[in-house]
N, C-alpha and C positions, 0 to 999 in steps of 0.2 A: 608464382609471387606476383601476378598482374595487378590485385586486387590489397598487396599490404602498403597501404600508403601510410604517412605518417599526418600527423595534427599536431604543428608547428605551434609553441608557442612563447612568450617570453623566455619560460623558464627551461625547458625541456619539451619531448613530444611524448604522444601516444601513438599507441600505432593499432592500425586494425586488425584485429585477432581473433573476432566475433563470429562465428559462423552461425544459420540459422538454429540448428540446433540447442547453441551453447544458445541463442538469444531465446527460444522461447523456455529454454531449465530457467532463467534469472528472471524471467516474467512468474511462469509458476510458481517458484520458488520462495518470491514477495505472495502472489495472490495466495496460496494456500496453506498460510500462515496459523498461530493457535487460533486465529477467527471461527471457520466453521465447526469447530471440536465444540471450542465455546456455545457458539449460537445458535448450533443445530437443533437442540430442546426448545428456545428462546424464540426461536419461527415459529415450528409447532406450535408452541403456546399461543402467540400472538397474530395466527392465522388461520390455526384449527389443521387438524389433518389433512380434510379434502384441499385447501386453498394451498398449506402450505407448500406442496412442487411448484404452481404459478408464482410465488414468491421468487423462488431461484430464477423462471425463466424470465418475467420481470423485469430480476437485479439484471440478467445474464445480457438481454434486450440493451438495458441503460449504458452496459460497459460494451456493448458493439457500437452505439450508438457514438459515444465518446470515443472508445477505440478509433473509429473514423477520423476522428479531429486528430487524433497524434499521430495516427498512419498519415496520411497527406503531409502535417507539418516536418512529421520526423525526416520520410524520405525527400521533401523539399528541401531539408535545413538538418544534412545528419552530423551534427556537431557536440560535444561535449554538455554535458550541462541542462539538453531537452527543452523544459519551458522557458529557460534563459533566454536561449538563443531564439527562439521561435518567437519571444516580446519584444527580443530586441528590434531582430528584423520588420514584425510586421508594423508596429507602431514604430517604427525609422529608430535607428542607433543613436542619432544628432537628433533625434525630436523628443518624443512623449516617452521612444521607448527604451531611451538612458533611463528613465523617471522609472516606466513600470519593470524592466526588467532588474533594475537593482529592489525595487521593494518585492519582488518576489523571490530575489534571493535574500532578502530579508525575514519575509516570510517562512520561508524554506529552513531558515536557521531557527525556526521557531518547531514548524511545522514536521519536518525531517526528523531529527530527534523526539519529539512526537512521538510518531508511529513507530522508530524504531522502541522506544521506550515504552508501548505497548503492547508489544511482542516480548519483550522482555520481564515485564509485568505480570503478563499471562502463564510468560516458562515458568514464573518462582512460585506461581499460584499450581502448577500441576506437579513442581516439588515438593510442595506441604500436604500432598496428598499421600506421600512418601515419609512423607518427614514434617509431622502436623505441628511441633514446636515451633517452623517456621513463623505461622501466624501467629506468633507470640509476641510481645514488644518487650526492648531492653530496658527501656527506660519508663518505670509510672506518667513521670510527669511527664509522657510525648506518648498517650495514647494510639497517636496516629501513624506512629512507627514501628514498623516490624521488621521481623530477621531478612521477612521473603523481599523488603525493598532492598537492604544489600545484599541479596544473592540476583535479584535480577541485575541489579547496579554492576556484580561481577561478571553475569553474562553478558553484559554490552562490552563490556572492557575487553573479555576474552575476547569477545567476537572482531574486535577491534584489530586487537595483536595476531589474531590467524589471518586478517585480511594485510596485513603489515609483509606484502608479498607481491613475486611478480604476476603478472593476472594467469598464466599458464598455468603456475600453481595454483591458484583461484579455483578457476575455472574445471582442475581435474577433485579439488575441495570440492566443490558445488554437484558434480556428480556423483560420489558418497551419499552427499547429506540430503539429496534429491532421491535418491534409493530408500531410505528412512522415510520421509514424505510418503511414497507410495506406496511403503507397508502399511502406513499408516489407515491411509485413504482405503485399502484393501484388506484391512481390518478391520472396519466397521463394515465395509461393503456385505464381506462374508460373513463375517459373525451375525451380522444383522440377519441377512435370508436363512442362514444355518437355523438359529434359535426360532424364526416361526418356520421354519418346517417341521422342526421338533415340537413345535406348540399346537400344530394343528395347521399348518400352511398360512403364506402370508394371505389377509387381510385386513382392510381398511376398518381400524376402527369405528366404533358407533359413536358419535356426536350429536349432542343437539342443535335443530334447527334454529341458524340465524337469520334474522330481518337485513337486505339488503346490502343499509348502512352500517354494521355495525361489521358487517362479513368485508366491504371494503375496506373501512378504518381499522379492520385486524390486519387485512392484506399490506395496505401501506404501511406502515409500523414493521411486517416482518422482513419489507420489499428493501426498505431503510437497512436495516441488519446484512440482509443479503447484499446490496449495492455494498456497503463497507466490505465484504468478505470477496467480491474478485477485484476491489482497489488492487494494482497492479500489473496490469495487462500493458500501462507503459514503463513498465521499469527499462527495456531496451532503450529507449529517446536519453535516456541520461545516458548511456553509453554511447552515444551517437558518432561520439570523434572513433572509439576501438571495434564499430562494426563493419565487415567487409562488406562490398555489395547494399550499405542501406538500403538505394531505393527499390529492392526488393525483398530483403534477407526484415526490414523492417515492419513496414503492411503486413507480411504472413504472419512474423514471429506474435504480433498484436494479436491478429484475428484466431490464430491458432491457437494462442495460449488459454483464450476464452472460450472457446469451442471446446480443448481437451479440457477447463477448469468447472466450466458450466457442466459437461457429463457428468463429472465425477461429484459433484454438488448436488444433481438429482437424484443419481441413484446411491449416495449416502444416506438424502432424505427417504427414499422409501423402502431401504433398507433396515431405516430406523423406525419406522414410524409403529411396526407392531410390538415394539420393545419401550415405547417412550409414550403411553399411556397416559401416564401421570407427568408427563412435562409440563401443563400447567401448573400444576401445584407446587411443583417444582420451578418455578422461573423467579422465584422472590431469591430462592439461593444465591447461599455464596460461590465463589470461582471453583471448588472444591467440590459441592454437590451439584455444580453442572456438570464438572470433568467425571463424576462416579456416574452419572446415568450416560455418557459416553461409551467408557470404559467396560461397565455393567452388563453393557449388549455383546460385548467379547466373554465376560467371566461368563454368562447367563447361558451361551453356545459351548465355551470348551473347557470353561474351569476358571480358579481363580487366577493361575498360572497367568492366561490369557488377559485378563481385566490388568494387571500387572506389567503384562507387556505393553498392552494398549497404551495404557498412561507413560509410559518408557517412551516410544514411539510418537507421542504428543510430544511432550516434551520436545525431541528429535526434531520435530514438523519447527514448533515455534523458533528454535535457536539454527533452524536453517534457514527463517524468514527473516531473521533476524539478519542473518549476514548476508542476504541478498539484497536487502534495503539499505543497509548500511554502504555495501559495494556501490551500487546506484548513485544513491544521493552526491557521497564525496565526490563526486566529480562537479557536482553545479558550484558551489561555489570556488572550487579551483576554475574551473569556466572564466565566470563571472570576473575576479583577481587576475587572470590573466589579459584578459580587456581591460583592464583598469579601471573597471566599476566595482571593487569589491575592496578590502583589504589585500596587500600587496601580496602580505605574508605568507597565504593562501594558494598563492598562484606557483609556488615550489613543484617540482617530478622527482621521485627519489633519481640518483644520478644512479644506482643499481637495480630495482625492481620498476624502475619508469611507472610507479603510481605517484597520485596527486597524495602524499602522504602527509602532510600539513593540514590538508580538508579534511580525509580521514579521521583524524587523532581529534582535532577539535571536536567536528559532528559526534564521533564517539565519547567524547567528554563532559558533552553537554547532555546528550541521550542519557548519561549513567548518572547525571540528577536529576533529568525528571521521574525517571525510577521512582522516585520521593512520593510522586503523586498518585492516587489512586485511581485506576483503567477507566472507571468512568468520568471522570476529570482530562484524564488525556486522551481521548476519545470523543471527548465535545470539543474541545479544541482545537484539535489535530480536523476532523471533517467540517464542523462549518472555518475553519480561518483557508482550508485548500479550495476550498469550493468556492468563497466569494474572492480570492486574491489570486487563484492560477487557475480555475475552469474556466469560469466564464470570460477571464479577462482570454483564453483561447480560441471559445465560443463565437466569441463575438471577431475574435482579430482572424478566422482563417474566411470570415465571410467576406469583412472589412480587404483583406487579400487578394480574392477572386474579382473585389470589384475596382479595385485603387493598381493591383498590378499583374491584369489578363496573361499579358504577354510572359510572364514568371515560368519557366520550367516546374513541369509538375511530374516526377515518376511514377508516383501513385495520386489519384484524383480519386474521390470516393463516392461511391454511385449514391442516386438520388439525393443531391445534392440542391436545395439545401438545407433539407431534411434531419439528418444526424447530429449538425451541431442546434440544432431547434429541438429537434426531440430531446436529447440528452439536459440541453438548458431547462425545461420542461421538468423532464424525470427527479432535476436536482432541487429545485425552487419546490414540488410536490413535496420533496422529505427535510428542506428547511421549514417548511410549512408545517409540518406535521411531529416535528420533533420536539420533545419534551424539554422544558428547560431552553425552549432557544434564542430568549434574548439576552441569556447569560453569556452564551456562545459568539453570539452576535455582538456584543460589548468586545468580547475578549479578538476578536477577528478586527473591529474596526481599533483595537486599541493600537494593534503590530502595526496595522494600516497608516494610524496620525503618526507612531513614533518614524515606521521608517520613511515618510512623507519628510517629517521634518531633518531629519538624518540626512536624507539625500539634497534635500532644499542647502542645507548646510554645508554639502560637499559642494554641491555644484556651484555653489558662488562663490566659492573660494579654488576652485579651478574651473571657472570660467564656461561651466557646462548648459545646456537647456535647463531652464529657460533664459540664463546668465549670459549666453554669450557674450564672448566679449570682441569688439571690429565688427561685430555682425552690420 
């Protein structure tokens, strides 16, 4: 029991009960969500058959570079809230860190529910494969409203209810969900190679030669997709206040989860190649069509029952991802409110379950509202906002911390410093520049940043905080 510590807060405590296996589990549950099963044919269509595997490899390289930043900060500041605690420490809790940490929580109040909603929207589109009526609208006057939106919101509320219990029960449930995730991945890999063997053996499909510029452009677009599929390797940092031996567990969990998931994704891509020759032709199809391309692999290998089973397992995987997302992000508003840097109502810990229940319910309700947007809208707002108002601040911050506080105890120091943060920033800039409709996403991020800053300045002036300190 030497590592069972309590993280004290104004309204309760969080206990360190998460070990390495559970930490890797929570990361992988978030990483392997609805994304890879929808985007697998899109990656192949964008990069081509021969370069598609490299898109997953490059995405993994960006994840490792960014993950090393998270690992160093997570080991140095193992507290509830993850990035909130990092930014507060890096930029000074009595200086700009007070503003940037508030701004981070403010943007998270949008980006976290957007991330959760994206999983629920994907889940509901998979359900539409079983019940096509979900794609219909209840009111002709609102053509953009579908029954699937209500199904997505219902899934979000169900996950919130399942998480409203103590962490030991949540961890046991997570392992049950993880079994379904692994079954879905194994189903794609096994059925893909089985189908190839039944049709003459595995062989790379033929494709026309491409010029260098066209090939690089396709690879860049595919890498953008795969990078989004890798996101989640940092989830354990948000649970930092509940991790045993965080100085060892957090870095290992981040790197192991990227290693395992990248191996699964590359294997899935290789298995699917012979069966997805028409990926480019179907790339513009709806979510149901893209799902059928993945489920068709299993159906071609083992029959109709296998296709339906695969679709059901993907629904299960999407649900598990939403479960992990909401679990991790619910700790962030709690941590900020506990420090007096966000709405104090959210600082409460449930007296019996020992969880930040108000923060959990608040994010769950907001996410259910975002389920009524389209998947494209949700992902666009999420990706750009998170890169600009979270990742870049950490990349710059980890370098500033090395320069300004060399004496700081760092249980984990990233290798090849400062290459990882510089490489991660370069990769993210590359994605932003090559993203379609980039100005719209940048406008949303700017609006969130400006509104959050104005709210912070109003509170800071009223409370006498930076930059309006009293008696200074």
